[in-house]
C-alpha positions in Angstrom: 109.0 58.2 28.4 109.6 60.9 31.2 112.0 60.0 34.0 110.4 59.0 37.4 109.4 61.9 39.8 111.5 61.2 42.9 112.1 63.2 45.8 115.9 64.3 44.5 114.0 66.2 41.6 111.0 67.7 44.0 114.3 68.7 46.6 116.4 70.1 43.5 112.7 71.8 42.0 112.3 73.7 45.8 115.9 74.5 46.0 116.3 76.3 42.5 112.2 77.9 43.3 113.1 79.6 46.5 116.5 79.8 45.2 115.8 82.2 42.9 113.2 84.2 44.9 115.8 84.3 47.4 118.3 85.6 45.0 115.9 88.3 43.3 115.6 89.7 47.1 118.7 90.0 47.8 119.6 92.5 44.6 116.0 94.3 45.7 117.7 95.3 48.9 120.9 96.0 48.1 119.8 98.1 45.7 117.4 99.8 47.8 120.1 100.4 50.7 122.5 101.6 48.5 120.3 104.6 46.9 118.8 106.2 49.6 119.7 105.8 53.5 116.3 106.6 54.9 117.6 109.7 56.8 115.6 112.8 56.3 117.3 114.5 59.0 120.2 113.5 60.6 119.6 113.5 63.8 115.9 113.7 64.8 116.3 114.5 68.4 117.5 118.1 67.5 115.5 118.6 65.0 112.6 118.7 67.8 114.6 120.6 70.1 114.7 123.3 67.0 110.7 123.2 66.3 109.8 126.2 68.7 111.8 128.3 66.8 111.1 127.2 63.5 107.4 128.4 64.4 108.9 132.1 65.4 110.5 131.8 62.3 107.3 131.7 60.8 105.3 134.0 62.6 108.5 136.6 62.0 107.9 136.0 58.3 104.0 136.1 58.4 104.4 139.9 59.8 106.7 140.9 56.9 103.9 140.5 54.7 106.3 140.0 52.1 104.8 137.8 48.5 107.7 135.1 46.4 106.5 134.1 43.8 109.8 131.3 41.9 109.6 129.3 39.5 112.1 126.7 37.9 111.9 125.6 33.9 114.6 123.3 32.2 116.3 124.6 29.9 118.5 121.7 27.8 120.7 119.9 31.9 120.0 122.9 33.1 117.2 124.6 35.1 116.3 128.6 34.8 115.5 130.0 38.4 113.1 133.3 38.5 111.6 134.4 42.0 110.1 137.7 42.3 109.8 139.1 45.9 107.3 142.2 46.9 106.1 143.6 49.6 102.2 143.4 51.3 101.3 146.8 48.7 103.0 144.6 45.6 105.6 146.8 45.0 109.0 145.4 44.3 111.5 144.9 47.0 115.0 145.5 45.5 119.0 145.1 46.4 118.1 141.7 48.3 120.2 138.7 48.8 118.3 135.6 47.5 119.5 132.0 47.5 117.7 129.3 46.2 118.3 125.1 46.0 116.4 122.6 43.9 116.1 119.8 46.2 115.7 116.3 44.9 111.9 114.6 47.0 114.0 111.0 47.7 118.0 111.6 47.4 119.8 114.6 48.9 122.9 113.9 46.9 121.4 115.9 44.0 120.4 118.7 45.7 121.5 122.1 43.8 122.4 125.2 45.2 122.8 128.6 43.7 122.7 132.7 44.4 119.8 134.5 43.1 121.3 138.0 41.4 118.3 140.9 40.7 118.1 141.1 37.2 114.8 144.1 37.2 113.5 145.6 39.9 112.3 143.0 42.2 113.5 139.9 39.9 116.0 137.4 40.8 117.2 134.9 38.2 119.8 132.6 37.4 120.3 129.0 35.8 121.3 125.7 37.6 122.7 122.7 36.7 122.9 119.8 36.0 119.4 118.8 36.7 117.3 115.9 36.3 114.0 115.7 34.9 111.4 115.0 37.1 110.3 115.9 41.1 112.2 118.4 42.8 112.0 120.7 45.8 111.7 124.6 44.7 113.4 126.2 48.2 113.7 129.9 48.0 115.4 132.1 50.7 115.7 135.8 51.4 118.8 136.1 54.1 118.3 138.8 55.8 121.6 140.3 58.6 120.4 137.0 61.1 120.3 134.6 58.7 116.8 133.6 56.5 114.3 136.2 56.7 111.4 134.7 54.3 111.4 131.2 52.8 108.9 129.5 49.8 109.0 126.1 49.4 107.5 124.2 46.3 106.7 121.0 44.6 107.7 121.2 40.9 107.9 118.8 38.0 110.8 119.7 36.2 110.1 118.1 32.2 
């Protein structure tokens, strides 16, 4: 015969059930807090103060009429980044200084930055590494005399 169901047995079963749930929650919360801070911007207030300047920069970038095509491919553990830069009529823009960043959308600690030297007329390329598989933002900037003259951001997936 089985043992009788007592109040003490019910108390132990309930404590074990809720203890298991609380333990699993504690592990998940700890893991979430360790892997991502939750912050996109260190100071959202200061970012809001730069908003009008960003709009002005965007208008100035559009006025240039430049075209920037960028791509990235994962080779082994590295990423090969290529960018082509042309003016409004499709002529290659030579002799520019380009900088690229692979930004992880979920964790800024894995961001990788690299300078893109010119390899042919209007084509700039380099290898960055190591990078993991998955979703990235490819940000390519053309530097000017007073900072960034042109910027493009592309969401890409590296296999």
